[in-house]
C-alpha positions in Angstrom: 0.0 0.0 0.0 1.9 3.1 -1.3 -0.7 5.8 -0.5 1.0 6.5 2.9 4.4 7.0 1.2 2.9 9.3 -1.4 1.1 11.4 1.2 4.3 11.8 3.3 6.3 12.8 0.3 3.9 15.8 -0.2 4.9 17.2 3.2 8.6 16.2 2.9 8.4 13.7 5.8 9.8 11.0 3.6 12.5 11.1 1.1 10.4 9.0 -1.2 9.5 5.4 -1.8 12.5 3.5 -2.7 12.7 1.1 -5.7 14.4 -2.3 -5.6 15.2 -5.0 -8.1 12.3 -7.3 -7.5 13.2 -10.1 -10.0 15.4 -12.2 -7.8 14.9 -14.0 -4.5 16.8 -16.2 -2.1 18.1 -16.1 1.5 17.9 -13.0 3.5 20.2 -12.4 6.5 18.0 -10.3 8.7 19.5 -8.0 11.3 17.2 -7.3 14.3 17.5 -4.4 16.8 15.5 -4.9 19.9 12.8 -2.4 20.9 12.4 -2.6 24.7 9.9 0.3 25.3 6.8 1.0 23.2 6.8 4.5 24.6 10.4 5.8 24.3 11.9 6.7 27.6 9.0 5.2 29.6 8.5 2.0 31.5 4.8 1.9 30.6 3.7 -1.4 29.2 -0.1 -1.2 29.2 -1.7 0.4 26.2 -5.5 0.0 26.1 -6.2 -3.7 26.3 -2.7 -4.6 25.2 0.5 -5.2 27.2 3.7 -4.5 25.2 6.1 -7.4 25.4 8.9 -6.3 23.1 9.7 -5.7 19.4 12.3 -5.7 16.7 13.4 -3.2 14.0 14.4 -5.3 11.0 16.9 -4.6 8.3 18.9 -6.7 5.8 21.6 -6.6 3.1 18.9 -8.2 0.9 17.3 -5.1 -0.7 14.0 -7.0 -1.1 13.3 -7.0 2.6 10.5 -4.4 3.3 7.0 -3.7 2.2 5.6 -6.3 4.7 1.8 -6.5 4.2 0.7 -9.5 6.2 2.1 -12.2 8.5 0.8 -15.6 9.7 2.4 -18.0 12.1 2.5 -21.8 11.9 1.1 -23.8 14.9 4.6 -23.9 16.5 4.4 -20.1 16.9 8.0 -19.8 15.5 7.8 -20.4 11.8 5.9 -17.7 9.8 4.8 -16.9 6.3 4.6 -13.3 5.2 3.8 -11.5 1.9 5.4 -8.3 0.6 3.4 -6.0 -1.6 6.2 -6.1 -4.2 4.9 -9.6 -5.0 7.2 -11.7 -2.8 7.0 -14.4 -0.1 9.0 -14.0 3.1 9.4 -17.0 5.3 11.5 -17.4 8.4 11.7 -18.4 12.1 11.6 -16.1 15.0 14.1 -16.5 17.9 13.5 -15.6 21.5 15.9 -14.7 24.3 16.0 -16.4 27.7 13.1 -14.2 28.9 10.9 -15.2 26.0 11.1 -11.8 24.2 11.6 -11.4 20.5 15.3 -11.7 19.7 15.7 -12.1 15.9 14.7 -13.9 12.7 16.7 -16.8 11.2 16.4 -19.0 8.1 14.7 -16.2 6.2 14.0 -16.5 2.5 12.4 -14.1 0.1 11.0 -15.6 -3.1 9.1 -14.0 -6.0 5.5 -15.1 -6.2 4.4 -17.1 -9.2 1.3 -16.0 -11.1 -1.3 -18.2 -12.7 0.6 -18.2 -15.9 3.7 -19.6 -14.2 5.5 -16.3 -14.4 7.1 -14.1 -11.7 5.6 -10.7 -12.1 7.2 -9.2 -9.1 6.7 -5.5 -8.5 3.5 -3.4 -8.2 0.4 -4.1 -10.2 -0.7 -7.6 -10.9 1.0 -9.1 -7.8 0.3 -6.4 -5.2 -0.1 -8.9 -2.3 -1.9 -7.5 0.8 -3.7 -10.2 2.8 -2.7 -13.7 3.8 -4.1 -16.7 5.6 -3.0 -20.3 6.2 -5.9 -22.6 5.8 -5.5 -26.4 5.7 -3.2 -27.3 2.9 -3.5 -24.0 1.2 -2.2 -20.4 1.5 -4.7 -17.8 0.5 -3.6 -14.4 -0.6 -5.6 -11.3 -1.4 -4.4 -8.7 -4.0 -5.4 -5.2 -4.7 -5.2 -3.3 -8.0 -5.9 -6.7 -9.8 -8.5 -7.5 -7.2 -8.7 -11.2 -6.3 -8.0 -14.0 -3.7 -5.8 -16.7 -5.0 -5.1 -20.1 -3.4 -1.6 -21.7 -3.4 -0.7 -25.3 -2.4 0.9 -25.7 1.0 3.6 -26.9 1.1 5.1 -25.7 -2.2 3.6 -22.2 -2.4 7.0 -20.5 -2.7 7.6 -21.9 -6.2 4.1 -22.8 -7.4 1.4 -20.9 -9.3 -2.0 -20.6 -7.6 -4.1 -23.7 -8.0 -7.4 -21.7 -7.8 -9.2 -18.5 -6.8 -12.0 -17.7 -4.5 -14.8 -15.4 -5.9 -14.6 -12.2 -3.9 -18.3 -11.4 -4.1 -17.7 -7.7 -4.2 -18.1 -6.2 -7.7 -14.7 -5.1 -8.9 -16.0 -1.8 -10.2 -16.7 -0.9 -6.5 -13.1 -1.5 -5.5 -10.5 1.3 -5.7 -7.2 0.3 -7.3 -5.0 0.9 -4.3 -7.5 0.7 -1.5 -9.2 -2.6 -1.9 -8.5 -6.1 -0.5 -6.1 -5.2 2.2 -7.5 -7.6 4.8 -8.0 -11.3 4.6 -8.8 -13.6 7.6 -10.3 -17.0 8.4 -12.8 -17.5 11.2 -12.4 -20.4 13.7 -14.0 -23.7 12.5 -16.1 -23.8 15.7 -17.6 -20.4 15.1 -20.9 -19.7 13.2 -18.7 -18.7 10.2 -17.3 -22.3 10.2 -13.8 -21.5 9.1 -14.8 -19.1 6.3 -12.5 -16.7 4.6 -13.4 -13.1 5.2 -12.2 -9.9 3.4 -12.5 -6.3 4.3 -11.6 -3.5 1.9 -9.1 -0.9 3.0 -11.1 2.2 1.8 -13.6 1.1 -0.8 -16.8 2.4 0.6 -20.5 1.9 0.0 -22.9 4.8 -0.4 -23.2 5.2 3.4 -19.4 5.5 3.7 -18.9 2.0 5.2 -16.0 -0.3 4.2 -17.0 -3.1 1.8 -16.5 -6.7 3.2 -17.6 -10.2 2.4 -17.7 -13.8 3.8 -16.3 -15.7 0.9 -17.5 -19.2 1.7 -19.2 -21.3 4.4 -22.7 -21.3 5.7 -23.0 -17.5 6.0 -21.5 -16.7 2.6 -22.4 -13.2 1.5 -21.5 -9.5 1.7 -21.5 -7.1 4.7 -19.9 -3.8 5.6 -17.7 -2.4 8.4 -18.4 1.0 9.9 -15.7 3.5 8.7 -14.8 6.1 11.3 -12.2 8.7 12.3 -10.4 8.4 9.0 -8.9 5.0 9.9 -8.6 2.4 7.1 -8.5 -1.4 7.5 -5.1 -2.9 7.0 -5.4 -6.5 8.5 -7.3 -8.5 11.0 -7.4 -11.8 12.9 -10.1 -13.8 14.5 -9.7 -14.7 18.2 -10.4 -18.3 19.3 -13.8 -17.2 20.7 -14.8 -16.0 17.2 -14.5 -12.3 17.7 -12.5 -10.3 15.1 -9.7 -7.9 15.8 -9.5 -5.4 13.0 -6.2 -3.6 12.6 -6.6 -0.1 11.1 -4.2 2.7 10.3 -4.4 6.4 9.6 -2.2 9.1 8.1 -3.2 12.7 7.6 -1.6 16.1 8.2 -3.8 16.8 11.3 -3.0 13.6 13.2 0.1 12.2 11.6 0.5 8.4 11.6 -1.8 6.3 13.8 -2.9 2.7 14.4 -5.7 1.2 16.3 -7.5 -2.2 16.8 -11.2 -2.6 17.0 -12.8 -5.8 18.5 -15.9 -6.8 16.5 -18.2 -9.4 17.9 -18.1 -12.5 15.7 -21.8 -13.1 16.0 -22.4 -9.7 14.3 -20.7 -10.8 11.1 -23.3 -12.0 8.7 -24.7 -11.1 5.3 -26.3 -7.7 5.1 -24.9 -6.5 8.5 -23.1 -3.3 9.2 -20.6 -4.2 11.9 -18.7 -2.0 14.4 -16.7 -2.6 17.5 -15.0 -1.0 20.4 -11.4 0.4 20.0 -9.2 -1.7 22.4 -5.9 -0.2 21.3 -4.7 3.0 19.7 -1.3 4.5 19.2 0.2 7.5 17.5 3.5 8.8 16.3 4.8 9.3 19.9 5.0 5.5 20.2 7.0 2.9 18.4 4.8 2.5 15.4 5.2 2.9 11.6 2.9 2.0 8.8 1.3 -1.0 10.6 -0.1 -3.5 8.0 0.0 -7.0 9.4 -1.5 -8.6 12.5 -1.6 -12.2 13.8 -2.6 -13.8 17.1 -1.8 -17.1 18.8 -2.2 -18.6 22.2 1.1 -18.7 24.0 2.4 -21.3 26.5 1.1 -19.3 29.4 -2.5 -19.5 28.0 -2.8 -15.9 27.1 -3.3 -14.5 23.6 -0.3 -12.8 22.0 -0.6 -10.4 19.1 2.2 -9.7 16.6 2.1 -6.7 14.3 4.4 -5.9 11.4 4.9 -2.7 9.4 5.3 -1.8 5.7 8.3 0.5 5.3 7.4 1.2 1.6 11.1 0.8 0.9 11.6 4.3 2.2 14.8 5.4 4.0 12.7 7.2 6.6 10.4 4.4 7.5 11.0 1.2 9.4 10.2 -2.5 9.2 8.9 -3.3 12.7 7.7 -6.5 14.4 5.9 -5.8 17.7 4.5 -8.3 20.2 1.7 -7.6 22.7 -0.3 -9.7 25.2 -4.0 -9.2 25.1 -5.1 -8.2 28.6 -8.8 -7.8 28.0 -10.0 -10.8 29.9 -13.2 -11.0 27.9 -11.2 -11.5 24.8 -9.0 -14.5 25.8 -11.6 -17.1 26.6 -11.2 -20.3 24.6 -13.5 -23.3 24.6 
C-alpha cells in the first residue's frame, strides 16, 4: 500500500518510496534491533487492552526486505509466512531470548510469487499482495489493483502458481485500485462462520461510507460492511479463538500524523447484510513505536494468554522502518477459549 508514502512525500516527511530490483529471490540475512519500550523513555507497558512485550526493528543486506503486508504464524508459533506488496513471499523463524522476548529472525527466505501463468511478475500491479491466511493445505492471498483472492498449495507455495481462486463477491467496479482487498482472515472452524475466509476492503466504501466486506465461503457466505470512522482504514485482522474479530486499522493525515488502532468486532455480528462495528481496544500515534502497521496475527502462548504480533510496511523508504511488535491481550473477555 503506497498511499502513505505518497502522502508523506507531499509534506517532505519522507525522502520517497525506494525502488528495488524485484526479479530475484533467495536467502535474507535479517538484522534485528530490539525495541524494549513501546513509549520511548518510559516503563509503561499497558496500552489499552494490550501489554507490550517487546519488538524488533528489521533490516537486511537483501534489498528485497521491506513492504511487509501480512504475516501468519505456523502452529509452532515460531515459523511464519509473510507477503510483501512487491509480489514476494517472506518465510522465516523467530528466535526468543531467555526471557521469551523477540530476539531475531533466522532462516529467512524471500521468493518472488508465481502468477497463474507460471511467471514471476514481481513488482506493483498484478502481484500487489496485501492479505494472507494459512488454511488447511493452502495459503490464501488477497491482492489489490488486480482484485482477487488466490489459493496456493501448502507446502510448495513459494515456487508454485495458484491452484485456484475464490470469488470475492464484491463487484470489482466498486473497489478502488490501491484501496481494496487489504485484509484477509479466516474464522475459527467452531464459530458460526465455520472457518470461512473473510475480506475487508481498505477504503472502498458503500454509499453510506462503510468499508465493503464479504464472507467468501461457508454457511454464511455473503456481503456485509464495516463502519468506517475517524479516517482509519482497514489494514489487516485476525479472529480470536472465541470467534471475535480484531481489525487492525491505520491512519495518516496532516492533522493527526500516523496512527494505528485495533477494533474488536463481535463474531456473532458478522453475517450477510450486516453493518458491523466494535470498540477500540488499542490506539497508538507517532509518539509511540509504530510505523505503517499493515500486518496482524494472534496465537495462544504457552502461558495460556493471547499474543498479538504486528508488522509494518516501510514502503522501501529510508525514513520508515520494518517493525515486528509483540503484545499480550489483557482484555479478559477476549481471551476465553473453549
